[in-house]
C-alpha positions as CSV (number, residue, x, y, z in Angstrom):
1,X,92.4,124.7,153.6
2,X,92.3,125.5,149.8
3,X,89.8,128.4,149.9
4,X,90.5,131.6,148.0
5,X,88.5,134.6,147.0
6,X,87.4,135.2,143.5
7,X,85.9,138.5,143.4
8,X,83.3,138.6,146.2
9,X,83.0,134.9,146.2
10,X,85.1,132.4,148.3
11,X,86.3,129.7,146.0
12,X,87.4,126.1,146.7
13,X,89.9,124.6,144.3
14,X,89.3,120.8,144.3
15,X,92.6,119.9,142.8
16,X,94.5,121.7,145.6
17,X,92.2,120.0,148.3
18,X,93.2,116.7,146.8
19,X,96.9,117.6,146.4
20,X,97.1,118.7,150.2
21,X,94.9,115.8,151.5
22,X,96.5,113.5,153.9
23,X,96.2,109.7,153.6
24,X,93.8,108.6,156.4
25,X,91.0,106.4,157.0
26,X,88.9,107.7,154.2
27,X,91.7,107.2,151.6
28,X,92.5,103.7,152.9
29,X,88.8,102.8,152.8
30,X,88.6,104.0,149.2
31,X,91.7,101.9,148.2
32,X,90.3,98.9,150.1
33,X,86.9,99.0,148.3
34,X,88.3,99.5,144.8
35,X,90.9,97.0,145.5
36,X,88.3,94.5,146.4
37,X,86.4,95.2,143.3
38,X,89.4,94.2,141.3
39,X,90.1,91.2,143.4
40,X,86.7,89.8,142.4
41,X,87.5,90.8,138.8
42,X,90.7,88.9,138.8
43,X,89.1,85.9,140.9
44,X,86.4,85.6,138.0
45,X,88.9,85.8,135.2
46,X,91.2,83.1,136.5
47,X,88.5,80.9,137.9
48,X,87.7,79.3,134.7
49,X,91.3,78.3,134.1
50,X,91.5,76.7,137.4
51,X,88.2,74.7,137.2
52,X,88.8,73.7,133.6
53,X,90.6,70.4,134.4
54,X,87.8,69.5,136.9
55,X,85.0,70.4,134.2
56,X,86.8,68.4,131.6
57,X,86.8,65.3,133.9
58,X,83.2,65.9,135.2
59,X,81.6,66.4,131.9
60,X,83.9,64.3,129.7
61,X,84.5,67.1,127.2
62,X,87.7,67.7,125.3
63,X,90.2,70.5,126.2
64,X,89.8,72.3,123.0
65,X,86.0,72.6,123.6
66,X,86.6,74.9,126.5
67,X,88.5,77.4,124.3
68,X,85.2,79.1,123.1
69,X,84.0,79.1,126.8
70,X,87.2,81.0,127.9
71,X,86.8,83.4,124.8
72,X,83.1,84.1,125.6
73,X,83.9,85.5,129.0
74,X,86.7,87.5,127.8
75,X,84.6,88.8,124.7
76,X,82.0,89.8,127.2
77,X,84.6,91.8,129.2
78,X,85.8,93.3,125.9
79,X,82.3,94.6,125.0
80,X,81.7,95.7,128.6
81,X,84.9,97.8,128.6
82,X,83.9,99.5,125.3
83,X,80.2,100.1,126.1
84,X,80.1,100.6,129.8
85,X,83.2,102.8,130.5
86,X,81.9,105.8,128.8
87,X,79.0,105.4,131.0
88,X,81.2,106.0,134.0
89,X,82.4,109.2,132.5
90,X,78.9,110.4,132.0
91,X,77.0,109.1,135.0
92,X,79.8,108.6,137.6
93,X,82.2,105.9,138.8
94,X,80.2,105.1,141.9
95,X,76.9,103.7,140.3
96,X,78.8,101.9,137.6
97,X,81.1,100.1,140.2
98,X,78.2,99.3,142.5
99,X,75.9,97.9,139.9
100,X,78.7,96.0,138.2
101,X,79.7,94.2,141.4
102,X,76.1,93.2,142.3
103,X,75.5,91.9,138.8
104,X,78.7,90.0,139.0
105,X,77.7,88.3,142.2
106,X,74.3,87.0,140.8
107,X,76.2,85.7,137.7
108,X,78.7,83.9,139.7
109,X,76.0,82.3,142.0
110,X,74.2,81.0,138.8
111,X,77.2,79.4,137.2
112,X,77.0,76.2,139.3
113,X,73.5,75.6,138.0
114,X,74.6,75.3,134.4
115,X,74.8,71.7,132.9
116,X,76.1,72.1,129.3
117,X,78.9,73.9,127.5
118,X,76.4,76.1,125.6
119,X,74.9,77.3,128.9
120,X,78.3,77.8,130.4
121,X,79.4,79.8,127.3
122,X,76.4,82.1,127.5
123,X,76.6,82.8,131.2
124,X,80.4,83.5,131.0
125,X,79.7,86.1,128.1
126,X,77.1,87.8,130.4
127,X,79.4,87.7,133.6
128,X,82.2,89.1,131.4
129,X,80.1,92.0,130.2
130,X,79.1,93.2,133.6
131,X,82.9,93.0,134.8
132,X,84.2,95.0,131.8
133,X,83.6,98.3,133.5
134,X,85.1,97.5,136.9
135,X,88.9,98.0,136.3
136,X,88.6,101.4,134.4
137,X,86.3,102.9,136.8
138,X,88.1,101.8,140.0
139,X,91.4,103.0,138.7
140,X,89.9,106.3,137.6
141,X,88.3,106.8,141.0
142,X,91.5,106.2,142.9
143,X,93.5,108.4,140.6
144,X,90.9,111.3,141.1
145,X,91.4,111.1,144.9
146,X,95.1,110.9,144.8
147,X,97.8,113.6,144.9
148,X,100.1,113.7,141.9
149,X,103.0,112.6,144.0
150,X,101.5,109.2,144.7
151,X,98.9,108.9,141.9
152,X,100.7,106.2,139.8
153,X,101.7,104.3,143.0
154,X,98.0,104.2,144.3
155,X,96.6,103.3,140.9
156,X,99.2,100.5,140.6
157,X,98.5,99.4,144.1
158,X,94.7,99.1,143.7
159,X,95.1,97.4,140.3
160,X,97.2,94.8,142.2
161,X,93.8,93.5,143.4
162,X,93.2,92.0,140.0
163,X,96.3,89.9,140.3
164,X,95.8,89.1,144.0
165,X,92.2,87.9,143.1
166,X,93.6,85.7,140.3
167,X,96.2,84.2,142.7
168,X,93.6,83.7,145.4
169,X,91.5,81.9,142.9
170,X,94.3,79.4,142.6
171,X,94.6,78.7,146.3
172,X,90.8,78.7,146.8
173,X,90.3,76.4,143.8
174,X,93.0,74.0,145.0
175,X,91.3,73.8,148.4
176,X,87.7,73.6,147.3
177,X,87.8,71.4,144.2
178,X,89.1,68.2,145.8
179,X,86.8,68.5,148.7
180,X,83.6,70.0,147.3
181,X,83.9,69.9,143.5
182,X,84.3,72.8,141.0
183,X,80.8,74.2,141.8
184,X,82.1,75.4,145.2
185,X,84.5,77.8,143.6
186,X,81.6,79.8,142.1
187,X,79.6,79.7,145.3
188,X,82.3,81.4,147.2
189,X,83.1,83.7,144.2
190,X,79.4,84.9,144.2
191,X,79.0,85.4,148.0
192,X,81.9,87.7,148.5
193,X,80.9,90.4,145.8
194,X,77.4,90.4,147.1
195,X,78.5,91.5,150.5
196,X,81.0,93.9,149.0
197,X,78.3,95.5,146.7
198,X,76.2,96.2,149.8
199,X,79.1,97.7,151.7
200,X,80.0,100.0,148.6
201,X,76.4,101.4,148.7
202,X,77.3,102.8,152.2
203,X,80.9,103.8,151.9
204,X,82.1,104.1,148.3
205,X,82.6,107.9,147.3
206,X,82.0,109.6,143.9
207,X,84.7,111.5,142.1
208,X,84.7,115.1,143.3
209,X,86.1,116.4,139.9
210,X,83.2,114.5,138.2
211,X,80.6,116.0,140.5
212,X,81.8,119.5,139.8
213,X,82.2,119.0,136.1
214,X,78.7,117.6,135.8
215,X,77.2,120.3,138.1
216,X,75.8,117.7,140.6
217,X,74.1,119.0,143.9
218,X,76.5,121.1,146.1
219,X,75.6,118.9,149.0
220,X,77.2,115.8,147.3
221,X,80.4,117.9,146.5
222,X,80.7,119.1,150.1
223,X,80.2,115.6,151.6
224,X,83.2,114.2,149.9
225,X,85.4,117.2,150.0
226,X,84.9,117.2,153.9
227,X,86.3,113.6,153.9
228,X,89.6,115.0,152.6
229,X,89.5,118.2,154.7
230,X,87.0,118.2,157.6
231,X,87.6,121.9,158.3
232,X,86.5,123.0,154.8
233,X,83.5,125.3,154.7
234,X,81.1,125.3,151.8
235,X,77.8,127.2,151.5
236,X,75.5,128.5,148.9
237,X,78.0,131.4,148.2
238,X,81.1,129.1,147.7
239,X,82.3,128.5,144.2
240,X,83.9,125.0,143.7
241,X,86.2,124.7,140.7
242,X,88.4,122.3,139.0
243,X,91.3,122.8,136.6
244,X,89.6,120.9,133.8
245,X,86.7,121.7,131.6
246,X,83.9,119.3,130.6
247,X,84.5,117.6,127.3
248,X,81.9,118.0,124.6
249,X,80.8,115.4,122.1
250,X,81.6,111.6,122.1
251,X,84.2,110.7,124.7
252,X,85.7,108.0,122.5
253,X,86.3,110.7,119.6
254,X,88.0,112.9,122.2
255,X,90.7,110.3,122.5
256,X,92.0,111.2,119.1
257,X,91.9,115.0,119.6
258,X,94.5,117.6,120.8
259,X,97.5,115.4,119.9
260,X,96.3,112.2,121.6
261,X,95.8,110.0,118.5
262,X,99.3,108.6,118.3
263,X,99.6,107.7,122.0
264,X,96.0,106.2,122.0
265,X,96.8,103.9,119.1
266,X,100.0,102.7,120.6
267,X,98.3,102.1,124.1
268,X,95.8,100.0,122.3
269,X,98.4,97.9,120.5
270,X,100.4,97.4,123.7
271,X,97.4,96.3,125.5
272,X,96.4,94.0,122.8
273,X,99.6,92.2,122.6
274,X,100.1,92.0,126.4
275,X,96.6,90.6,127.0
276,X,97.2,87.9,124.3
277,X,100.0,86.7,126.5
278,X,98.3,87.2,129.9
279,X,95.0,85.3,129.0
280,X,96.7,82.5,127.1
281,X,98.9,81.9,130.1
282,X,96.1,82.4,132.7
283,X,93.7,80.0,130.9
284,X,95.9,77.3,129.4
285,X,99.0,77.1,131.7
286,X,97.4,74.8,134.4
287,X,96.1,72.5,131.7
288,X,99.3,72.4,129.6
289,X,101.4,71.8,132.9
290,X,99.1,68.9,133.8
291,X,99.6,67.4,130.4
292,X,103.4,67.6,131.0
293,X,103.0,64.9,133.7
294,X,102.1,66.9,136.8
295,X,99.2,66.4,139.1
296,X,96.1,68.7,138.9
297,X,97.0,70.2,142.3
298,X,100.6,70.9,141.3
299,X,99.4,72.3,137.9
300,X,97.0,74.8,139.6
301,X,99.9,75.8,141.9
302,X,102.2,76.4,139.1
303,X,99.5,78.3,137.3
304,X,99.0,80.3,140.6
305,X,102.7,81.2,140.6
306,X,102.0,83.3,137.4
307,X,99.7,85.5,139.4
308,X,102.1,85.5,142.4
309,X,104.8,86.9,140.1
310,X,102.2,89.4,138.9
311,X,101.5,90.6,142.4
312,X,105.3,91.1,143.0
313,X,105.5,92.9,139.7
314,X,102.6,95.2,140.4
315,X,103.8,96.1,143.7
316,X,107.5,96.7,142.6
317,X,107.0,98.4,139.2
318,X,105.2,101.5,140.7
319,X,108.4,102.6,142.4
320,X,110.5,102.1,139.3
321,X,108.1,104.0,137.1
322,X,108.2,106.8,139.5
323,X,111.9,107.0,139.2
324,X,112.7,105.9,135.6
325,X,109.4,106.6,133.8
326,X,106.8,104.3,132.2
327,X,108.4,103.6,128.9
328,X,111.8,102.6,130.1
329,X,110.5,100.2,132.8
330,X,107.8,98.6,130.5
331,X,110.2,98.2,127.6
332,X,112.6,96.2,129.9
333,X,109.7,94.2,131.3
334,X,108.4,93.0,127.9
335,X,111.9,92.0,126.7
336,X,112.3,89.9,129.7
337,X,108.8,88.5,129.3
338,X,109.7,87.3,125.8
339,X,112.7,85.4,127.2
340,X,110.9,83.8,130.1
341,X,107.8,82.7,128.2
342,X,109.8,81.0,125.5
343,X,111.7,79.1,128.3
344,X,108.5,77.7,130.0
345,X,108.0,75.0,127.4
346,X,111.7,73.9,127.6
347,X,111.8,73.7,131.4
348,X,108.8,71.4,132.0
349,X,110.9,68.7,133.3
350,X,112.7,70.8,135.9
351,X,110.0,71.9,138.5
352,X,112.2,74.5,140.3
353,X,113.3,76.3,137.0
354,X,109.7,76.1,135.7
355,X,108.4,77.9,138.8
356,X,111.1,80.6,138.3
357,X,110.2,81.0,134.6
358,X,106.5,81.2,135.3
359,X,107.0,83.7,138.2
360,X,109.2,85.9,136.0
361,X,106.6,85.8,133.2
362,X,104.0,86.8,135.6
363,X,106.1,89.6,137.0
364,X,106.5,91.1,133.5
365,X,103.2,90.2,131.8
366,X,100.6,90.2,134.7
367,X,102.4,93.0,136.6
368,X,103.1,95.0,133.4
369,X,99.4,95.3,132.5
370,X,98.3,97.5,135.5
371,X,101.2,99.8,134.5
372,X,99.8,100.0,131.1
373,X,96.4,100.9,132.6
374,X,98.0,103.4,134.9
375,X,99.8,105.1,132.0
376,X,96.4,105.5,130.3
377,X,94.9,106.8,133.5
378,X,97.6,109.5,133.9
379,X,97.5,110.5,130.3
380,X,93.9,111.2,129.9
381,X,92.0,114.0,131.7
382,X,89.1,113.4,134.2
383,X,86.3,113.6,131.5
384,X,88.0,111.0,129.4
385,X,89.9,108.9,132.0
386,X,87.4,106.1,132.4
387,X,86.9,106.0,128.7
388,X,90.7,106.2,127.9
389,X,91.5,103.3,130.4
390,X,88.3,101.3,129.3
391,X,89.0,101.5,125.5
392,X,92.7,100.6,125.9
393,X,91.5,97.6,127.9
394,X,88.6,96.9,125.6
395,X,90.8,96.9,122.5
396,X,93.4,94.9,124.5
397,X,90.7,92.4,125.3
398,X,90.4,91.5,121.7
399,X,93.8,90.0,122.4
400,X,92.4,88.4,125.5
401,X,89.8,86.7,123.3
402,X,92.1,85.7,120.6
403,X,94.9,84.4,122.9
404,X,92.9,81.5,124.6
405,X,90.9,80.6,121.4
406,X,94.1,80.4,119.2
407,X,95.7,78.5,122.1
408,X,92.9,75.9,121.9
409,X,93.2,75.6,118.2
410,X,96.9,75.2,118.3
411,X,96.4,72.5,121.0
412,X,93.9,70.7,118.8
413,X,96.5,70.7,116.1
414,X,98.8,68.9,118.6
415,X,101.4,71.5,118.9
416,X,104.0,70.7,121.5
417,X,104.3,72.8,124.7
418,X,107.7,74.0,123.6
419,X,106.3,75.4,120.3
420,X,103.2,76.8,122.0
421,X,105.2,78.8,124.4
422,X,107.8,80.0,121.8
423,X,104.9,81.3,119.7
424,X,103.5,83.1,122.9
425,X,106.8,84.9,123.3
426,X,106.3,86.8,120.0
427,X,103.6,89.2,121.3
428,X,105.9,90.2,124.2
429,X,108.6,91.1,121.8
430,X,106.1,93.3,119.7
431,X,105.0,94.9,122.9
432,X,108.6,95.9,123.7
433,X,109.1,97.4,120.3
434,X,105.8,99.3,120.5
435,X,106.7,100.8,123.9
436,X,110.0,102.1,122.2
437,X,107.8,103.7,119.7
438,X,105.6,105.1,122.3
439,X,108.6,106.6,124.1
440,X,109.2,108.8,121.0
441,X,105.6,109.5,120.2
442,X,104.6,110.7,123.7
443,X,107.4,113.2,124.3
444,X,105.8,116.6,124.5
445,X,102.3,115.3,124.3
446,X,100.1,115.8,127.4
447,X,96.5,115.2,128.2
């Protein structure tokens, strides 16, 4: 037990309790709940890309007309990341995650009822806004319950849920759309988070560091500390402390204090460039592959392979990062991504090589984004962690809006697939160059 005496008072050091805690049922449950949150997040983001060909056929609309719909959902996520993540640092991870999950469920269940593009655009924006806070708060919560030796690995593991959800969306859509139509994708996508939100009300913990820093009732602190160490004793005379101090003022402004400004700006740029690629590929790849002469089912499966590559990347990159560091691993990933994306448009007539190129692109781009998020999570302290991850994602999601919309415009200008994917390789190159700059800037700077 991590109890010491400070004068006449026994003292519990939360950081030491977390460091000494063993991985058991409680930790597994936390990872599972947060992972499921990110699965529904990824499912939603990718669902529109998978149902797009069916909507185009059902409603008789053009491909380019769906560009604003893609952008609306992502723009909502952008604003949600910027507006709602500071709420998590102020009021707690738990309430934000629960409310966002239940809100998302209701939005998904309402989606099959829309009948026009304008209605779909508005609802996608609202849905995205509610989802914007899920990833930053889920990753922050997992990080705050993890010992330093496994923090990056656990944050990467739980963030893999986003990619798993996106991949699952492909398999679910491929099975449901031919049999029940595109509406069924959203019925299923709404029922699951509704059940999850109710389960989180019972089992999801709150960050102990947050509770202590915000002077929440001692009973709440004791409840979650005993989950980590059942033998710990806390009474009215026990002093519970954490290493950090509560940040004053606006959380966003604090991202630029104490030597953080340079890293903050570079993290934003990397996230921006990578999410241009991620969401351009996620939203338009199935449609572009279908236009290359493949069936809708095959186009969806090729699009799904992007997310499969992302799952492999997320699960693999954590170990490499623990050994070689964030910047070396991410720099290599983005250079490889540049090459693989450029090749997608040139390999459309060779299915086997096309699958390989898409999987490699997913490994680097989709798998690389959780690593960027984890980098932000390890760089910022508890009082800024959700804000730091959320604003990096929020600024990055400007790229997620720009990518699909520009893609739609270039398609309307009748750019060839080869030209589209060659242009998409440029942001990956910029990400690699920015990572090299971050490697120099971050040396000697800490949270």
